[in-house]
C-alpha positions as CSV (number, residue, x, y, z in Angstrom):
1,Q,152.6,70.3,-17.6
2,V,152.6,73.0,-15.1
3,Q,155.1,76.4,-17.0
4,V,155.5,79.4,-15.0
5,V,156.9,82.0,-17.2
6,E,158.7,85.3,-16.5
7,S,158.5,88.3,-18.5
8,G,159.1,91.6,-18.2
9,G,163.3,92.0,-17.4
10,G,165.3,94.7,-18.9
11,L,168.4,97.3,-18.8
12,V,167.2,100.0,-17.3
13,Q,168.8,102.8,-15.7
14,P,169.3,103.7,-11.7
15,G,166.0,105.7,-10.6
16,A,163.5,103.3,-13.2
17,S,160.4,101.6,-13.4
18,L,160.3,98.5,-14.3
19,R,157.3,95.5,-14.6
20,L,157.1,91.8,-14.2
21,S,155.5,89.3,-15.3
22,C,154.8,86.1,-14.6
23,T,151.7,82.9,-15.4
24,V,151.2,79.6,-14.4
25,S,149.9,77.5,-16.6
26,G,149.2,73.7,-17.4
27,R,147.5,73.2,-14.4
28,T,144.2,73.8,-12.0
29,A,144.0,75.6,-9.2
30,S,140.7,76.8,-6.9
31,T,143.9,79.7,-5.3
32,W,147.6,79.8,-5.2
33,S,151.0,81.4,-3.8
34,M,153.3,82.8,-6.2
35,C,156.2,84.5,-4.7
36,W,159.1,86.3,-6.5
37,F,163.1,85.7,-5.9
38,R,165.6,86.9,-7.5
39,Q,169.8,86.7,-8.1
40,A,172.8,87.9,-8.3
41,P,176.1,87.1,-9.6
42,G,177.5,85.4,-6.8
43,K,175.0,85.8,-4.5
44,E,172.7,83.1,-2.8
45,R,168.8,83.6,-4.1
46,E,166.8,86.5,-1.7
47,P,163.1,86.8,-1.5
48,V,161.9,89.7,-3.5
49,A,157.5,90.1,-3.0
50,A,155.1,86.9,-2.4
51,T,151.4,86.7,-2.8
52,R,147.9,85.1,-2.2
53,W,145.6,84.5,-4.8
54,S,143.4,83.7,-0.8
55,G,143.4,87.4,0.9
56,G,145.1,88.6,-1.4
57,N,147.6,88.8,1.7
58,T,151.6,90.2,0.2
59,A,154.7,90.5,2.1
60,Y,158.0,91.5,0.8
61,T,161.9,91.2,1.6
62,D,162.8,94.8,3.8
63,A,165.2,95.6,1.1
64,V,162.1,96.0,-1.5
65,K,159.9,97.5,0.7
66,G,158.0,100.6,-0.4
67,R,160.0,100.6,-3.8
68,F,158.0,97.5,-5.0
69,T,154.7,96.2,-5.1
70,I,153.6,93.1,-5.9
71,S,150.0,91.6,-7.2
72,R,147.7,89.7,-9.9
73,D,145.8,88.8,-11.9
74,N,143.2,85.8,-10.4
75,A,142.2,85.2,-13.5
76,K,144.9,84.8,-15.2
77,N,147.3,83.4,-12.9
78,T,149.7,85.9,-13.4
79,V,151.7,87.4,-11.1
80,Y,152.7,91.7,-11.7
81,L,155.6,93.4,-9.3
82,D,155.9,97.2,-9.7
83,M,159.9,97.8,-9.1
84,N,159.8,101.7,-8.8
85,S,163.1,103.4,-7.7
86,L,165.7,100.7,-9.1
87,K,168.7,101.1,-7.9
88,I,172.2,99.1,-9.1
89,E,171.4,96.4,-6.8
90,D,168.4,95.7,-7.8
91,T,170.7,93.9,-10.9
92,A,169.7,90.3,-10.9
93,V,167.7,87.6,-12.2
94,Y,164.4,87.7,-10.9
95,F,162.4,83.5,-10.3
96,C,159.1,83.1,-10.2
97,A,158.0,80.5,-8.4
98,A,154.5,79.1,-7.4
99,R,152.6,76.7,-5.1
100,A,149.3,75.2,-5.9
101,G,147.2,75.4,-2.8
102,R,147.2,79.0,-0.5
103,L,151.0,79.0,2.2
104,I,150.7,79.9,5.3
105,L,151.6,83.8,5.7
106,S,155.0,82.7,7.4
107,A,155.9,80.7,5.1
108,L,154.9,83.0,1.9
109,L,159.3,84.0,1.5
110,Y,160.9,80.6,2.1
111,P,161.8,78.9,-1.6
112,E,161.4,76.2,-0.8
113,S,157.7,76.3,0.6
114,Y,156.8,76.4,-3.6
115,E,156.9,73.8,-6.4
116,Y,157.2,75.0,-9.6
117,W,159.9,77.4,-10.9
118,G,160.5,79.2,-14.0
119,Q,163.3,79.9,-15.7
120,G,164.3,83.2,-15.6
121,T,163.9,86.9,-16.0
122,Q,167.4,89.2,-16.0
123,V,166.7,92.7,-14.6
124,T,170.0,95.1,-15.0
125,V,170.0,98.2,-14.1
126,S,173.0,100.5,-14.6
127,S,174.3,103.9,-15.0
């Protein structure tokens, strides 16, 4: 059974930083594609950042470019999201999604591309 487990959420003040982690277990794959999504209260789920093991390509939504960085540790099947200069509007539940295999770049930020999802971790930015 595949498990996707996120961690690292919390309550921070505007301008602070947080690191989220996401680990996939229960399936062996030669490569993975993984994406962070978020959902704020009353809003639809939106992509944040994505990466694929093969090639190391990354993709970001415009709202987080320059502030968030996605990275990975292949040996640990783990992807990280370093969030800097956090804003109140970054408040949301952050979900990690994974797909075994190498997605094409244009598909990285689409939720339909992913087969495994975590339960989410809450990030609250408040003064």
